[in-house]
C-alpha positions in Angstrom: 117.2 90.9 23.1 117.7 88.6 20.2 115.5 85.5 20.0 117.4 82.2 20.0 115.4 79.0 19.9 118.1 76.4 19.5 121.4 75.7 21.2 123.9 72.9 21.4 125.7 72.4 24.7 128.0 69.9 26.5 127.3 69.0 30.1 129.9 67.2 32.4 128.9 66.2 35.8 131.4 66.1 38.6 133.6 63.0 39.3 133.3 61.4 42.6 136.2 61.8 45.0 138.6 58.9 45.7 138.3 56.9 48.9 141.3 57.0 51.3 143.4 54.2 52.7 144.6 55.4 56.1 145.3 53.9 59.5 144.7 55.3 63.0 148.0 56.2 64.6 147.8 57.7 68.1 150.0 57.4 71.2 149.4 54.2 73.1 147.2 52.9 70.4 149.7 51.2 68.0 147.0 49.2 66.2 144.2 51.6 65.8 142.9 50.0 62.6 141.8 51.5 59.3 140.2 55.0 59.3 140.2 56.1 55.6 137.0 58.0 54.7 134.9 57.9 51.5 135.2 60.4 48.7 132.4 62.8 48.2 130.0 62.5 45.3 130.4 64.6 42.2 127.9 67.4 41.5 125.0 66.7 39.1 123.5 69.0 36.5 119.8 69.8 36.3 117.7 71.8 33.9 114.9 73.9 35.3 112.0 75.6 33.4 111.8 79.3 34.2 108.8 81.3 33.0 110.9 84.5 33.3 113.0 83.5 30.3 111.9 83.5 26.7 115.0 82.8 24.8 118.0 80.4 24.8 120.5 83.3 24.3 122.3 82.4 27.6 123.6 79.2 25.8 124.6 81.1 22.6 128.3 81.5 23.6 128.7 79.5 26.8 128.4 75.9 25.7 130.4 73.9 28.2 129.0 73.3 31.7 131.0 71.4 34.3 129.7 70.5 37.8 132.1 70.5 40.8 134.0 67.3 41.6 133.7 65.6 45.0 136.6 65.9 47.4 138.8 62.9 48.2 138.4 61.1 51.5 141.0 61.6 54.3 142.2 59.8 57.4 140.6 60.0 60.8 137.3 58.9 59.3 137.0 62.1 57.3 134.6 61.9 54.3 135.2 64.1 51.3 132.7 67.0 50.7 130.3 66.4 47.9 130.4 68.6 44.8 127.8 71.4 44.4 125.0 70.7 41.9 124.6 73.0 38.9 121.2 74.3 37.7 120.7 75.5 34.1 117.6 77.6 33.7 115.8 77.5 30.4 112.5 78.9 29.1 109.3 76.9 29.6 108.7 74.8 26.5 112.3 73.7 26.0 113.0 70.3 24.6 116.3 68.6 25.5 117.6 66.0 23.1 120.7 63.9 22.7 122.7 65.4 19.9 123.8 62.1 18.4 120.7 59.9 18.7 118.0 62.7 18.8 116.5 60.9 21.7 114.1 63.1 23.7 115.6 63.4 27.2 113.2 66.0 28.8 110.3 68.2 27.9 110.2 71.1 30.3 106.6 72.1 29.7 105.7 73.9 32.9 107.2 76.4 35.2 109.5 75.0 37.9 110.0 71.5 36.3 113.4 70.2 37.2 115.1 67.4 35.3 118.4 65.6 35.9 120.5 65.8 32.7 123.9 64.6 33.9 124.4 62.6 37.1 127.5 63.1 39.3 129.8 60.2 40.0 129.5 58.4 43.3 132.5 58.8 45.8 135.0 56.0 46.2 135.0 53.9 49.4 137.6 54.3 52.1 139.5 51.3 53.6 137.2 51.4 56.7 134.6 49.5 54.6 137.0 46.6 53.9 138.0 45.6 57.5 136.9 42.2 58.7 137.8 39.6 61.3 140.3 38.1 58.9 141.6 41.4 57.4 142.1 43.9 60.1 144.4 46.2 58.2 143.0 46.5 54.7 144.8 48.7 52.3 142.1 48.6 49.7 140.2 51.7 48.7 138.2 52.5 45.5 138.4 55.5 43.1 135.4 57.8 42.6 133.1 57.1 39.6 133.3 59.5 36.6 130.4 61.9 36.2 128.1 61.6 33.2 129.0 63.6 30.1 126.5 64.4 27.4 126.3 66.5 24.2 122.7 68.0 24.2 120.5 69.9 21.9 118.2 72.5 23.4 115.1 73.4 21.3 112.6 76.0 22.4 108.9 75.6 21.4 106.8 78.4 22.7 103.6 77.4 24.6 100.5 78.9 23.1 96.8 77.8 22.7 96.5 79.3 19.2 99.0 79.8 16.4 98.7 82.3 13.4 99.6 81.0 10.0 99.8 82.9 6.7 101.8 84.7 4.1 104.0 87.6 5.0 101.9 90.8 5.1 98.7 88.8 5.6 98.1 90.9 8.7 99.1 88.5 11.5 101.0 91.0 13.6 98.2 93.6 13.2 95.7 90.9 14.3 97.6 90.0 17.4 97.9 93.7 18.2 94.2 94.1 17.8 93.1 91.3 20.1 95.9 91.3 22.7 98.3 93.7 24.5 101.3 92.4 22.4 103.0 95.0 20.4 104.9 93.3 17.6 106.4 95.3 14.8 104.0 96.2 11.9 105.1 97.6 8.6 104.1 97.6 5.0 106.7 95.2 3.7 107.1 91.3 3.9 108.8 89.6 6.8 108.3 92.3 9.3 108.1 89.6 11.9 111.4 87.8 12.3 110.8 85.8 15.5 107.7 84.5 17.3 105.6 86.9 19.3 103.2 85.8 22.1 100.1 87.7 23.2 97.6 87.1 25.9 94.0 87.5 24.8 91.5 88.4 27.6 88.0 88.0 26.5 86.8 88.9 30.1 88.1 88.9 33.7 88.6 85.2 34.1 88.8 83.9 30.5 91.9 84.2 28.4 94.2 82.3 26.0 97.7 82.7 24.5 98.2 83.4 20.8 101.4 83.0 18.9 102.5 84.9 15.8 105.3 83.4 13.8 107.1 84.7 10.7 105.2 84.3 7.4 105.4 81.2 5.3 105.8 81.4 1.5 105.7 78.9 -1.3 109.0 77.0 -1.6 109.7 77.3 2.2 110.6 73.6 2.2 113.5 74.4 -0.1 114.6 77.4 2.1 112.6 80.2 0.5 112.0 83.1 2.8 112.7 82.0 6.4 111.9 78.4 5.5 110.2 76.1 8.0 112.4 77.2 10.9 109.6 78.7 13.1 106.8 76.3 12.3 107.9 74.1 15.3 106.5 76.9 17.6 103.0 76.0 16.4 103.2 72.3 17.3 102.0 72.7 20.8 99.0 74.8 19.9 95.4 73.4 20.0 94.1 75.6 17.1 95.6 77.3 14.0 94.2 80.5 12.5 95.1 80.8 8.8 95.0 84.5 8.0 94.5 85.3 4.2 94.7 88.7 2.7 91.5 89.1 0.6 92.8 92.3 -1.1 96.5 91.5 -2.0 98.6 94.4 -3.4 99.2 92.5 -6.7 95.9 92.4 -8.7 97.0 89.2 -10.4 97.5 87.4 -7.1 94.9 84.8 -6.1 94.1 84.6 -2.4 92.7 81.0 -2.8 95.9 79.8 -4.7 98.2 81.5 -2.1 96.3 79.9 0.8 96.5 76.4 -0.8 100.3 76.9 -1.3 100.6 77.6 2.4 98.8 74.4 3.2 101.0 72.5 0.9 104.1 73.8 2.7 102.6 73.0 6.1 101.9 69.4 5.0 105.5 69.0 3.8 106.8 70.1 7.2 104.6 68.0 9.5 101.5 65.9 8.7 100.4 66.2 12.4 100.6 70.0 12.2 98.6 70.0 9.0 95.9 67.9 10.5 95.4 70.3 13.5 92.1 72.1 13.7 92.4 75.1 11.4 90.1 78.1 10.9 90.2 80.5 8.0 90.4 84.2 8.8 89.7 86.4 5.9 91.5 89.7 6.6 91.5 93.2 5.1 87.9 93.2 4.1 87.9 97.0 4.5 90.0 97.3 1.3 87.4 95.5 -0.8 84.4 97.5 -2.3 81.2 96.5 -0.4 79.5 95.3 -3.6 82.4 92.8 -4.2 82.9 91.5 -0.6 80.3 88.7 -0.6 81.3 87.3 -3.9 85.1 87.3 -3.0 84.5 85.7 0.4 82.2 83.1 -1.1 84.8 82.1 -3.8 87.6 81.8 -1.2 85.6 79.8 1.2 84.4 77.5 -1.6 88.0 76.8 -2.7 89.5 76.5 0.8 86.6 74.5 2.5 87.5 75.5 6.1 85.9 74.0 9.2 85.0 77.6 10.2 85.7 81.0 8.7 85.6 84.6 9.8 85.7 87.9 8.0 87.7 90.7 9.7 89.6 93.9 9.3 92.5 93.7 11.7 93.5 97.3 11.2 90.0 98.6 12.2 89.4 95.6 14.5 86.1 94.8 12.8 85.2 91.2 13.5 88.1 90.6 15.8 86.1 90.4 18.9 83.9 87.7 17.4 86.9 85.6 16.5 88.3 86.0 20.1 85.1 84.7 21.7 84.7 81.9 19.3 88.3 80.8 20.1 87.7 81.0 23.7 84.6 78.9 23.5 86.4 76.3 21.4 89.4 76.1 23.8 87.1 75.7 26.8 85.3 72.9 25.1 88.6 71.2 24.2 89.8 71.5 27.8 86.6 69.9 29.2 87.2 66.9 26.9 90.8 66.6 27.9 90.4 67.2 31.7 86.7 66.3 32.5 87.5 66.0 36.2 89.2 69.3 36.5 86.5 71.4 35.0 83.6 72.5 37.3 
């Protein structure tokens, strides 16, 4: 299934039914009075977060959604039937914005969350509501209200605790395969990853976290180079970023420190808040460096990058990956305790 993380749709709630102007006419009851019923309300449209979905592909081609109209009222005190509500199921993590104003309407950040995005119109009043001691045969009734109509933008941002950052071919997909059960495509050419991948890392029976791998970022992404900044939004909900750097690039003239700083520059251009997130340096492919050169190369990179924490691993052989997983788990548990002190035993 293709991965779609943006969609534009139009939602139109149902109009309310019209009220009826009617009078009771039965044998031997010549002046029965008004008996026009109210119109039914129009159907509303709701968005519901569904954890069984992971893409907005359902909205790729179907872009107009109309709820059912309410029925008109009738005589003999008959009220019109209300229109059925419509529910649009979207992946957990979907943001709903107004296309014109960019105003955030809803953030469906947990499974089952249900939000009204277009309210159906109220039904009109029948003439039974307008009778009085001075107006015993009212002919007045009101039309139903129009349902709300909106043009909306749906934007999916995956929910993950940790996000992977780095150049194409830095080993992000290999790393996520090493620490989780996710099986993203791995190949020896750039941009193997074309859409975000999620993996659940279980450090033991009751301790786990979710990690997200997004397509690689390159210098000039702000100007559209490579896949640009398109997928960085999927890292904005994470609590920690892991910046993977290839310590043994294929090009001998390449500088890991220079390339790492170029990625940080692009990150800052995209979003200052994302740039300021806690970020650890993970030095990958150490197995490709001769043992006598490893310490010097790592020291030079760490000195230039100045990370909060750093790790040295080989994702292909899984060397050091377990230590990274446990360190992340400890960090996330500490973070959760500070954010929800009353919910942690």
